[in-house]
C-alpha positions in Angstrom: 0.0 0.0 0.0 1.4 3.4 -1.0 1.0 6.3 1.4 1.1 10.0 0.4 4.4 11.5 1.7 4.1 15.2 2.4 7.6 16.7 2.4 9.2 20.1 2.3 11.1 19.8 -0.9 14.1 21.7 0.5 14.6 19.3 3.4 17.4 16.7 3.5 16.3 13.1 4.0 18.9 11.6 6.3 19.4 8.2 4.8 23.1 7.4 5.6 24.2 4.6 7.8 25.5 7.0 10.3 22.4 9.1 10.5 20.0 6.4 11.3 16.2 6.8 11.0 15.0 10.2 9.9 11.9 12.2 10.6 9.7 13.4 7.6 9.3 17.1 7.0 6.0 18.5 6.0 4.7 21.1 3.7 1.1 22.1 4.6 0.5 23.7 1.2 0.6 20.5 -0.9 0.6 16.8 -0.6 2.5 14.7 -3.1 2.6 10.9 -3.4 6.0 9.5 -3.8 5.3 5.9 -4.8 7.7 3.3 -3.5 9.0 0.7 -5.9 11.8 -1.8 -6.5 13.3 -2.7 -9.8 16.1 -5.2 -10.6 18.8 -4.6 -13.1 18.6 -6.8 -16.1 19.6 -7.2 -19.8 19.5 -9.9 -22.4 23.1 -9.6 -23.5 26.4 -10.1 -21.7 28.9 -7.3 -22.3 32.5 -7.0 -21.1 31.8 -3.2 -20.8 29.0 -0.8 -21.5 30.4 -0.2 -25.0 30.3 -4.0 -25.7 26.8 -4.2 -24.3 25.5 -1.4 -26.5 27.2 -3.0 -29.6 25.4 -6.3 -28.7 22.1 -4.4 -28.8 20.9 -3.6 -25.3 22.2 -1.5 -22.4 21.4 -2.6 -18.8 17.9 -1.7 -17.8 15.5 -2.7 -15.0 12.3 -4.6 -14.4 10.0 -5.2 -11.4 10.5 -9.0 -11.2 13.3 -10.3 -9.1 15.7 -12.6 -10.8 15.1 -16.3 -10.0 17.7 -18.1 -12.0 21.4 -18.8 -11.3 22.8 -17.2 -14.5 23.6 -13.5 -14.2 25.2 -10.8 -16.3 28.4 -9.0 -15.6 30.1 -5.7 -16.4 33.9 -5.7 -16.0 35.2 -2.2 -15.6 38.8 -2.3 -14.4 40.3 -3.3 -17.7 39.3 0.1 -19.2 40.6 2.2 -16.3 43.8 3.5 -17.8 42.2 4.2 -21.1 39.4 6.0 -19.4 41.8 8.2 -17.4 43.7 9.2 -20.5 40.7 9.7 -22.7 38.4 11.2 -20.1 35.7 9.0 -21.5 34.7 7.0 -18.4 31.0 7.6 -19.2 31.0 5.1 -22.1 34.1 3.1 -21.7 33.7 1.8 -18.2 31.3 1.9 -15.2 28.0 0.3 -14.3 25.5 2.2 -16.5 21.8 1.5 -16.6 18.8 3.3 -18.1 15.1 3.0 -18.1 11.9 4.9 -17.1 10.3 5.8 -13.8 6.8 7.2 -13.6 5.8 9.8 -11.1 7.5 12.0 -8.5 11.1 10.9 -7.6 12.5 11.9 -4.2 15.2 9.3 -3.7 16.8 6.4 -5.5 18.7 3.7 -3.6 21.1 1.4 -5.3 22.2 -2.0 -4.2 25.0 -3.1 -6.5 26.6 -6.6 -6.3 30.2 -7.0 -7.4 33.2 -9.3 -7.1 36.6 -7.7 -6.3 40.0 -9.3 -5.5 41.0 -6.2 -3.5 37.9 -5.4 -1.5 39.5 -6.1 1.9 42.5 -3.9 0.9 40.8 -1.0 -0.9 37.1 -1.0 0.0 34.8 0.7 -2.6 34.5 4.3 -3.6 32.0 5.4 -6.2 31.3 8.4 -8.3 27.6 8.5 -9.4 25.8 10.5 -12.1 22.1 10.6 -12.4 20.6 11.9 -15.7 16.8 12.5 -15.8 15.1 13.5 -19.0 18.5 14.4 -20.4 19.6 16.7 -17.6 22.3 15.8 -15.0 20.5 16.1 -11.7 23.6 14.8 -9.9 27.1 15.0 -11.3 30.1 13.8 -9.2 32.6 14.5 -12.0 34.0 11.0 -12.5 36.8 9.0 -10.9 38.6 12.0 -9.5 35.8 12.4 -7.0 34.9 9.0 -5.8 33.5 8.7 -2.3 33.8 5.7 0.0 30.4 3.9 0.4 28.9 1.3 2.7 29.6 -2.3 1.5 29.0 -5.7 3.0 29.7 -9.3 2.0 26.6 -11.0 0.5 28.3 -14.4 0.0 31.7 -15.9 -0.5 31.6 -14.6 -4.1 29.9 -11.2 -3.9 30.0 -7.9 -2.1 27.2 -5.3 -2.2 27.7 -1.5 -2.4 24.7 0.5 -1.2 24.0 4.2 -2.0 20.9 6.3 -1.5 20.7 9.4 -3.7 18.4 11.9 -2.0 16.7 15.3 -2.7 16.1 14.4 -6.4 12.7 16.2 -6.3 14.4 19.5 -5.4 16.9 19.2 -8.2 14.2 18.2 -10.7 12.0 21.1 -9.7 14.9 23.5 -10.0 15.6 22.2 -13.5 12.0 22.3 -14.7 11.5 18.6 -15.0 9.5 17.9 -11.8 6.5 16.7 -13.8 3.3 15.2 -12.3 2.2 11.9 -10.7 1.7 10.3 -14.1 4.8 11.8 -15.8 7.2 9.2 -17.2 10.8 10.2 -16.8 13.8 8.7 -18.6 16.5 7.9 -16.0 20.1 7.0 -16.5 22.5 6.0 -13.7 26.3 5.9 -14.1 28.2 4.4 -11.2 32.0 4.3 -11.5 34.7 3.1 -9.1 38.3 4.2 -9.1 39.9 1.6 -11.4 43.5 1.4 -10.0 42.7 0.0 -6.5 39.0 -0.8 -6.6 38.8 -3.3 -9.5 35.4 -4.8 -9.7 33.1 -6.9 -11.8 29.6 -5.7 -11.3 27.0 -8.5 -11.4 23.2 -8.5 -11.9 20.3 -10.5 -13.1 20.7 -13.6 -10.9 19.2 -14.8 -7.6 22.7 -14.8 -6.1 23.4 -11.2 -7.2 20.1 -9.3 -7.5 21.4 -5.8 -8.0 18.5 -3.5 -7.7 17.2 0.1 -7.5 14.7 1.2 -4.9 12.7 4.4 -5.6 11.0 6.6 -3.0 11.7 4.5 0.1 10.5 6.2 3.2 13.2 7.4 5.6 13.8 5.2 8.7 13.0 1.9 7.1 15.3 -1.0 7.8 16.6 -1.2 4.2 17.9 2.4 4.3 20.0 2.1 7.4 22.8 0.5 5.6 23.0 3.0 2.7 25.5 5.8 2.3 23.7 9.0 1.3 24.6 11.2 -1.7 22.6 14.4 -1.6 21.8 15.4 -5.2 21.6 19.1 -4.2 25.2 19.0 -2.9 26.9 15.9 -4.1 30.2 14.9 -2.4 33.4 15.9 -4.1 36.5 14.4 -2.5 38.7 16.7 -4.6 37.5 19.8 -2.8 
């Protein structure tokens, strides 16, 4: 059951693991319904990188059904790291990139990304994430020079999970004139990139063992959010500053 969430669009939703449960803020002038949903990343092709995936005919997307089978898809990113640095072309040559549509108001997007990494215990995981909605970059972390450490945990002997919650998207969308309405369909693209020289990773999705997913409009304070690192779209982290 979906409940209307009345919020002050300028308020920050505290979703990080350190902040713990957050209280909702209210705007007495209007009531908006941010519909909660979960979608799992999927594709019909297996690419070594996003470039390969596009050549094969389909970029990673998402669907509502959770994967049930053992066979997943992978995107290996580390092999393109040096080329990416030299060419400043990280957006297409490496990263976990997915695109699809979301209907309605968007306040937050939480990512749970499964990956395998031989250096996880040594280097951890830092991410730089861009979010493009209707062709406009509502969050831009400027690539691998500005990766931020994120919460990770082991999901099995084979996989780790990186969890990030991207908040205050409604504020950004309203400022950019793409806020829309409850029935507006938005094209959404997500680019998540790790630093390639110490955080080599193979991102995995589309299997029951590695169900990488995207949760939209989760209410603050829920159990799922307490493990996420927050990136605020109105003031994204920049480690280079």
